[in-house]
BADREN-262904 format. One line per 10 residues: number of its first residue (from 1); their letters; for each residue z, y, x of N, C-alpha, C. Coordinates in nm, 4 decimals. Each point is the difference from the previous one (the first is absolute). Layout:
BEGIN
NUM) a) Z,Y,X,Z,Y,X,Z,Y,X  ...
END
This chain:
BEGIN
1) mkiysariik) 11.4845,11.9673,8.2187,-0.1362,-0.0525,-0.0314,-0.0979,0.1010,0.0533  -0.1016,-0.0484,0.0640,-0.1107,0.0822,0.0611,-0.1333,-0.0645,-0.0261  -0.0965,0.0835,-0.0538,-0.1429,-0.0399,-0.0200,-0.0822,0.0413,0.1232  -0.0669,-0.0946,0.0768,-0.0789,0.0416,0.1008,-0.1456,0.0283,-0.0265  -0.0564,-0.0886,-0.0844,-0.1429,0.0279,-0.0440,-0.0278,-0.0725,-0.1292  -0.1107,0.0343,-0.0567,-0.0522,-0.0628,-0.1275,-0.1462,-0.0299,0.0199  -0.0382,-0.1139,-0.0560,-0.1440,-0.0407,0.0034,-0.0367,-0.0304,-0.1536  -0.1155,0.0476,-0.0347,-0.0499,-0.0300,-0.1315,-0.0810,-0.1172,0.0076  0.0154,-0.0957,-0.0893,-0.0730,-0.1231,-0.0144,-0.0772,-0.0036,-0.1256  -0.1343,-0.0046,0.0059,-0.0779,-0.0053,-0.1233,-0.0539,-0.1420,-0.0097
11) ttdpdngell) 0.0031,-0.0554,-0.1231,-0.0686,-0.1298,-0.0326,-0.1188,0.0305,-0.0842  -0.1128,-0.0467,0.0475,-0.1137,0.0205,-0.0883,-0.0741,-0.1284,-0.0321  -0.0613,-0.0034,-0.1098,-0.0787,-0.1195,-0.0622,-0.1204,-0.0278,0.1031  -0.0028,-0.1059,0.0695,-0.1004,-0.0228,0.0899,-0.1503,-0.0044,-0.0582  -0.0042,-0.0343,-0.1322,-0.1244,0.0077,-0.0741,-0.0613,0.1348,-0.0243  0.0827,0.0834,-0.0501,-0.0537,0.1368,-0.0419,0.0855,0.1196,0.0787  0.0788,-0.0264,0.0823,0.0665,0.1047,0.0603,0.1006,0.0872,-0.0714  0.0328,-0.0388,-0.1177,0.0811,0.0606,-0.0904,0.1450,-0.0094,0.0583  0.0822,0.1179,0.0033,0.1333,-0.0003,0.0468,0.0874,-0.0856,-0.1011  0.0602,-0.0911,0.0491,0.0881,-0.0805,-0.0790,0.1502,0.0353,0.0118
21) nrsiildvel) 0.0345,0.0314,0.1197,0.1436,0.0352,0.0231,0.0181,0.0941,0.1253  0.1013,0.0894,-0.0104,0.0353,0.0759,0.1272,0.1462,-0.0063,0.0058  0.0462,-0.0218,0.1334,0.1424,-0.0047,0.0172,0.0200,0.0558,0.1412  0.1241,0.0330,0.0344,0.0363,0.0582,0.1236,0.1006,-0.0945,0.0720  -0.0323,-0.0048,0.1318,0.0926,-0.0730,0.0920,0.0639,0.0933,0.0664  0.1353,-0.0043,0.0146,0.0780,0.0841,0.0795,0.0661,-0.0548,0.1233  -0.0001,0.0682,0.1067,0.0823,-0.0463,0.1204,0.1289,0.0776,-0.0074  0.1054,-0.0826,-0.0185,0.1286,0.0610,-0.0210,0.1133,-0.0495,0.1020  0.0952,0.0775,0.0054,0.1357,-0.0650,0.0718,0.1031,0.0025,-0.1073  0.0701,-0.1087,-0.0062,0.1108,-0.0118,-0.0995,0.1201,-0.0734,0.0887
31) dgirtsvgni) 0.1133,0.0740,0.0034,0.1123,-0.0575,0.0845,-0.0394,-0.0448,0.1251  -0.0914,0.0731,0.0800,-0.0301,-0.0291,0.1356,-0.1152,-0.1177,0.0087  -0.0524,-0.0414,-0.1136,-0.0994,-0.0871,-0.0004,-0.1301,0.0517,-0.0563  -0.0926,-0.0020,0.1121,-0.1423,0.0518,-0.0394,-0.0850,-0.1038,-0.0608  -0.0723,0.0339,-0.1011,-0.0781,-0.1072,-0.0794,-0.1143,0.0695,-0.0793  -0.0876,-0.0761,-0.0579,-0.0991,0.0567,-0.1054,0.0453,-0.0446,-0.1326  -0.0298,0.0968,-0.0861,0.0290,-0.0290,-0.1404,-0.1298,0.0166,-0.0847  -0.0419,-0.0889,-0.0879,-0.1190,0.0201,-0.0654,0.0119,0.0158,-0.1491  -0.1066,0.0150,-0.0535,-0.0030,0.0127,-0.1509,0.0574,0.1302,-0.0573  -0.0041,0.0924,0.0735,0.0606,0.1403,-0.0355,-0.1076,0.0574,-0.0818
41) dpswsleqvq) 0.0318,0.0445,-0.1263,-0.0936,0.0727,-0.0999,-0.0373,0.1378,0.0589  -0.1368,0.0171,0.0250,-0.0420,0.1444,0.0549,0.0332,0.1121,-0.0882  0.0388,-0.0351,-0.1276,0.0344,0.1230,-0.0900,0.1489,0.0335,0.0120  0.0796,-0.0734,0.0734,0.1476,0.0343,0.0108,0.0121,0.1255,0.0878  0.1018,0.0667,-0.0366,0.0418,0.1083,0.0807,0.0806,-0.0461,0.1122  0.0358,0.0871,0.0957,0.0835,-0.0342,0.1279,0.1387,-0.0564,-0.0563  0.0408,0.0822,-0.0950,0.1303,-0.0400,-0.0585,0.0066,-0.1510,-0.0618  -0.1149,-0.0304,-0.0778,0.0011,-0.1363,-0.0510,-0.0151,-0.1013,0.1011  -0.0742,0.0283,0.1050,-0.0157,-0.0941,0.1143,0.1345,-0.0277,0.0687  0.0704,0.1113,0.0221,0.1290,-0.0284,0.0544,0.1022,-0.0622,-0.0829
51) qyltanrdei) -0.0169,0.0052,-0.1362,0.0857,-0.0725,-0.1064,-0.0347,-0.1291,0.0088  -0.1330,-0.0364,0.0094,-0.0426,-0.1494,0.0153,0.0525,-0.0546,0.1311  -0.0075,0.0689,0.0968,0.0462,-0.0673,0.1301,0.1575,-0.0176,-0.0025  0.0724,0.0896,-0.0564,0.1398,-0.0096,-0.0130,0.0373,-0.1128,-0.0879  -0.0629,-0.0230,-0.1178,0.0206,-0.0953,-0.0901,-0.0354,-0.1491,0.0567  -0.0968,-0.0001,0.0686,-0.0410,-0.1244,0.0606,0.0292,-0.0161,0.1453  0.0950,0.0660,0.0552,0.0368,0.0120,0.1361,0.0396,-0.1431,0.0534  0.0906,-0.0732,-0.0745,0.0413,-0.1305,0.0543,-0.1155,-0.0966,0.0017  -0.0908,-0.0041,-0.0918,-0.1063,-0.0906,-0.0010,-0.0951,0.0354,0.1087  -0.0324,0.1256,0.0253,-0.0897,0.0428,0.1075,0.0492,-0.0415,0.1313
61) irnaskaeef) 0.1309,0.0287,0.0209,0.0707,-0.0415,0.1421,-0.0019,-0.1575,0.0094  0.0234,-0.0736,-0.1058,-0.0017,-0.1395,0.0017,-0.1396,-0.0411,0.0372  -0.0976,0.0526,-0.0626,-0.1428,-0.0544,0.0258,-0.0440,0.0417,0.1520  0.0542,0.1188,0.0371,-0.0292,0.0496,0.1544,0.0657,-0.1058,0.0815  0.1119,-0.0407,-0.0137,0.0729,-0.1025,0.0772,-0.0759,-0.1226,0.0034  -0.0392,-0.0430,-0.1101,-0.0675,-0.1305,-0.0034,-0.1361,0.0196,0.0844  -0.0698,0.1037,-0.0140,-0.1355,0.0093,0.0739,0.0346,0.0074,0.1530  0.1135,0.0660,0.0434,0.0351,0.0054,0.1412,0.0383,-0.1437,0.0463  0.0758,-0.0805,-0.0819,0.0326,-0.1301,0.0411,-0.1312,-0.0796,0.0170  -0.0853,0.0104,-0.1012,-0.1293,-0.0718,0.0106,-0.0767,0.0530,0.1430
71) slleteqtkk) 0.0033,0.1118,0.0221,-0.0634,0.0553,0.1120,0.0587,-0.0625,0.1269  0.1343,0.0009,0.0065,0.0746,-0.0681,0.1143,-0.0441,-0.1430,0.0121  -0.0024,-0.0735,-0.1122,-0.0303,-0.1451,0.0034,-0.1505,-0.0163,0.0678  -0.0890,0.0763,-0.0502,-0.1384,0.0007,0.0484,0.0036,0.0355,0.1501  0.0772,0.0771,0.0524,0.0054,0.0405,0.1309,0.0523,-0.1179,0.0851  0.1102,-0.0637,-0.0513,0.0476,-0.1174,0.0743,-0.0855,-0.1156,0.0061  -0.0737,-0.0205,-0.1177,-0.0912,-0.1073,-0.0035,-0.1104,0.0176,0.1003  -0.0447,0.1342,0.0135,-0.1090,0.0254,0.0948,0.0448,-0.0281,0.1455  0.1252,0.0493,0.0227,0.0553,-0.0295,0.1269,0.0120,-0.1317,0.0544  0.0355,-0.0906,-0.1035,0.0204,-0.1471,0.0251,-0.1405,-0.0685,0.0196
81) esaiasnlps) -0.0959,0.0433,-0.0891,-0.1353,-0.0524,0.0242,-0.0567,0.0374,0.1370  0.0306,0.1295,0.0392,-0.0616,0.0463,0.1232,0.0668,-0.0770,0.1133  0.1353,-0.0197,-0.0040,0.0703,-0.0592,0.1107,-0.0365,-0.1416,0.0198  -0.0149,-0.0686,-0.1072,-0.0585,-0.1438,-0.0011,-0.1388,-0.0117,0.0448  -0.0902,0.0858,-0.0494,-0.1413,-0.0026,0.0335,-0.0217,0.0316,0.1423  0.0782,0.0948,0.0594,-0.0089,0.0414,0.1273,0.0481,-0.1182,0.1097  0.0783,-0.0708,-0.0590,0.0617,-0.1104,0.0903,-0.0699,-0.1331,-0.0219  -0.0919,-0.0107,-0.1040,-0.0606,-0.1287,-0.0185,-0.1497,0.0008,0.0647  -0.0308,-0.1018,0.0913,-0.1281,-0.0197,0.0464,-0.0864,-0.0378,-0.1068  -0.1335,0.0168,0.0249,-0.1024,-0.0519,-0.0899,0.0097,-0.1562,-0.0190
91) wsqvstvvhs) -0.0739,-0.0641,-0.0892,0.0047,-0.1468,-0.0202,-0.0708,-0.0666,0.1233  -0.1046,0.0696,0.0487,-0.0692,-0.0624,0.1206,0.0900,-0.0084,0.1159  0.0828,0.1141,0.0138,0.0933,0.0013,0.1177,0.0987,-0.1135,-0.0059  0.0554,-0.0156,-0.1314,0.0880,-0.0996,-0.0216,-0.0541,-0.1407,0.0318  -0.1201,-0.0183,-0.0498,-0.0681,-0.1289,0.0249,-0.0215,-0.0260,0.1451  -0.0323,0.0944,0.0711,-0.0311,-0.0085,0.1395,0.1294,-0.0522,0.0635  0.1113,0.0820,-0.0182,0.1209,-0.0321,0.0604,0.0551,-0.1395,-0.0328  -0.0163,-0.0435,-0.1288,0.0343,-0.1434,-0.0372,-0.0759,-0.0977,0.0721  -0.1231,0.0156,0.0168,-0.0775,-0.0931,0.0598,0.0204,0.0038,0.1418  0.0482,0.1030,0.0626,0.0110,-0.0012,0.1435,0.1411,-0.0270,0.0441
101) isslagakaf) 0.0948,-0.0378,-0.1018,0.1442,-0.0569,0.0508,-0.0342,-0.1222,0.0705  0.0644,0.0046,0.1226,-0.0122,-0.1220,0.0776,0.1371,-0.0450,0.0629  0.1051,0.0761,-0.0358,0.1248,-0.0408,0.0491,0.1215,0.0262,-0.0998  0.1089,-0.0511,0.0290,0.1063,0.0185,-0.0929,0.0405,0.1393,-0.0004  -0.0067,0.0739,0.1196,0.0432,0.1485,0.0076,-0.1046,0.0716,-0.0890  -0.1340,-0.0306,0.0084,-0.0924,0.0690,-0.0890,0.0326,-0.0252,-0.1485  0.0337,-0.1198,-0.0316,0.0262,-0.0313,-0.1364,0.1218,0.0621,-0.0462  0.1026,0.0285,0.0762,0.1245,0.0655,-0.0452,-0.0220,0.1495,-0.0087  -0.0920,0.0539,0.0821,-0.0232,0.1514,-0.0045,-0.0849,0.0230,-0.1294  -0.0894,-0.0945,-0.0409,-0.0821,0.0113,-0.1174,0.0921,-0.0128,-0.1227
111) lmklarvvyw) 0.0940,-0.0914,-0.0008,0.0846,-0.0239,-0.1080,0.0957,0.1142,-0.0199  0.0522,0.0572,0.1083,0.0794,0.1222,-0.0210,-0.0772,0.1198,-0.0574  -0.1189,0.0156,0.0305,-0.0812,0.1120,-0.0659,-0.0159,-0.0236,-0.1469  -0.0224,-0.1425,-0.0258,-0.0248,-0.0401,-0.1388,0.1331,0.0234,-0.0782  0.0995,-0.0428,0.0601,0.1390,0.0105,-0.0625,0.0284,0.1470,-0.0307  -0.0260,0.0800,0.0877,0.0276,0.1404,-0.0235,-0.0793,0.0583,-0.1230  -0.1136,-0.0376,-0.0078,-0.0861,0.0477,-0.1181,0.0572,-0.0542,-0.1324  0.0314,-0.1306,0.0024,0.0756,-0.0619,-0.1271,0.1235,0.0719,-0.0278  0.0753,0.0177,0.0935,0.1222,0.0797,-0.0089,-0.0146,0.1378,-0.0503  -0.1020,0.0693,0.0466,-0.0386,0.1379,-0.0637,-0.0316,-0.0107,-0.1321
121) iakdqad) -0.0803,-0.0951,-0.0485,-0.0423,-0.0080,-0.1354,0.1213,-0.0314,-0.0840  0.0847,-0.0992,0.0429,0.1188,-0.0420,-0.0787,0.0921,0.1136,-0.0102  0.0203,0.0811,0.1085,0.1002,0.1057,-0.0031,-0.0660,0.1188,-0.0755  -0.1176,0.0033,-0.0133,-0.0821,0.1104,-0.0463,0.0040,0.1230,0.0744  0.0163,-0.0133,0.1358,-0.0219,0.1134,0.0861,-0.0067,-0.0439,0.1509  -0.0596,0.0849,0.0789,-0.0071,-0.0268,0.1431,0.1380,0.0290,0.0631  0.0385,-0.0736,0.1046,0.1246,0.0386,0.0678,-0.0346,0.1020,0.1084
END
């Protein structure tokens, strides 16, 4: 277990500025996983903090893993959206191409592009 840093979070009443709560957020590493742990009581000693981290180790690691999975999903979603957006023309470009199709070869080329987009959407990723 390694503690990298600590941040004090103060919650105040927006109406009168009265201090409502103080807690500490720790940046820690447990079993090779670096994460943040909140709601640490500022009155605790270092030994109490270590006891808390040890007692809640499994839950902290589980929550860190969930946060990492969520971050990976967001990254994948962003990549997918970027790939599709960069390969899709504007609607005016599509309209111009459709209106200018004058041959079977032109129609096939357009249908292939359309099929590729539908395939990407159905497969949920660009090829």
